C-alpha positions as CSV (number, residue, x, y, z in Angstrom):
1,X,-22.2,-37.1,-32.1
2,X,-18.6,-37.5,-33.1
3,X,-16.0,-36.1,-30.7
4,X,-12.5,-34.9,-31.1
5,X,-10.0,-35.5,-28.3
6,X,-7.0,-33.8,-26.8
7,X,-4.8,-36.1,-24.8
8,X,-1.7,-36.3,-22.8
9,X,0.6,-39.4,-22.7
10,X,3.3,-40.0,-20.2
11,X,6.2,-42.4,-20.0
12,X,5.6,-42.8,-16.2
13,X,4.4,-40.7,-13.3
14,X,6.1,-37.3,-13.6
15,X,7.9,-38.7,-16.7
16,X,8.2,-37.5,-20.3
17,X,4.9,-36.0,-21.6
18,X,3.3,-35.7,-25.0
19,X,0.2,-33.9,-26.0
20,X,-1.8,-34.6,-29.1
21,X,-5.3,-34.5,-30.6
22,X,-7.3,-37.1,-32.6
23,X,-10.8,-38.1,-33.7
24,X,-10.3,-41.7,-32.6
25,X,-8.7,-41.8,-29.2
26,X,-8.6,-45.6,-28.8
27,X,-6.9,-46.2,-32.1
28,X,-4.5,-43.3,-31.6
29,X,-3.4,-44.4,-28.2
30,X,-3.1,-48.0,-29.4
31,X,-0.8,-46.7,-32.2
32,X,1.4,-45.1,-29.6
33,X,1.4,-48.2,-27.5
34,X,2.4,-50.4,-30.4
35,X,4.9,-47.9,-31.7
36,X,3.3,-47.9,-35.1
37,X,4.3,-44.3,-35.9
38,X,7.9,-43.7,-35.4
39,X,8.8,-40.4,-33.6
40,X,9.0,-38.8,-30.2
41,X,6.6,-41.2,-28.4
42,X,8.1,-44.4,-29.7
43,X,11.6,-43.1,-29.1
44,X,11.0,-42.1,-25.5
45,X,8.4,-44.8,-24.5
46,X,5.6,-42.4,-24.0
47,X,2.4,-44.5,-24.3
48,X,0.5,-44.1,-21.1
49,X,-2.8,-42.2,-21.5
50,X,-3.0,-40.0,-18.3
51,X,-5.4,-37.3,-19.4
52,X,-7.9,-36.5,-22.1
53,X,-10.8,-34.3,-22.9
54,X,-13.5,-34.3,-25.6
55,X,-14.4,-31.4,-28.0
56,X,-17.2,-31.0,-30.4
57,X,-15.1,-29.8,-33.3
58,X,-11.7,-30.7,-34.7
59,X,-10.7,-27.0,-34.6
60,X,-11.5,-26.7,-30.9
61,X,-9.5,-29.9,-30.1
62,X,-6.5,-28.7,-32.2
63,X,-6.6,-25.2,-30.6
64,X,-6.6,-26.8,-27.1
65,X,-3.7,-29.1,-28.1
66,X,-1.7,-26.1,-29.2
67,X,-2.5,-24.2,-26.0
68,X,-1.4,-27.2,-23.8
69,X,1.8,-27.7,-25.8
70,X,2.8,-24.1,-25.0
71,X,2.1,-24.5,-21.3
72,X,4.8,-24.8,-18.7
73,X,5.5,-28.4,-17.6
74,X,4.2,-27.7,-14.1
75,X,0.8,-26.6,-15.5
76,X,0.5,-29.9,-17.5
77,X,1.4,-31.8,-14.3
78,X,-1.3,-30.0,-12.4
79,X,-3.9,-30.7,-15.1
80,X,-3.1,-34.4,-15.0
81,X,-3.0,-34.6,-11.2
82,X,-6.3,-32.8,-10.9
83,X,-8.1,-35.4,-13.1
84,X,-5.9,-38.5,-12.5
85,X,-4.0,-38.1,-9.2
86,X,-2.7,-41.7,-9.4
87,X,-1.5,-41.4,-13.0
88,X,-3.5,-44.5,-14.0
89,X,-3.3,-45.5,-17.6
90,X,-6.8,-44.5,-18.8
91,X,-6.5,-46.5,-22.0
92,X,-8.5,-49.4,-20.6
93,X,-11.3,-47.0,-19.4
94,X,-12.1,-45.7,-22.9
95,X,-14.3,-47.4,-25.5
96,X,-11.9,-48.6,-28.2
């Protein structure tokens, strides 16, 4: 089964956050880390995968991304802390 992912990147613990969605989490995070796509994440050094979740459809992942992007910052921090209290970079834990 193919999954679609919603993810949050951070510049550091409690730093700048970015939420996105993709169908290839490993490739997309690598693109952020290598600053291949110019924009917000490359400008502010946001390349640390601190949270993600899988969805069965692209539409569900996109809807969740839109929801998270509208959240207050404190809610995003709580989401990250609940799943990843040490703010580890999860990039090395995913199959990429």
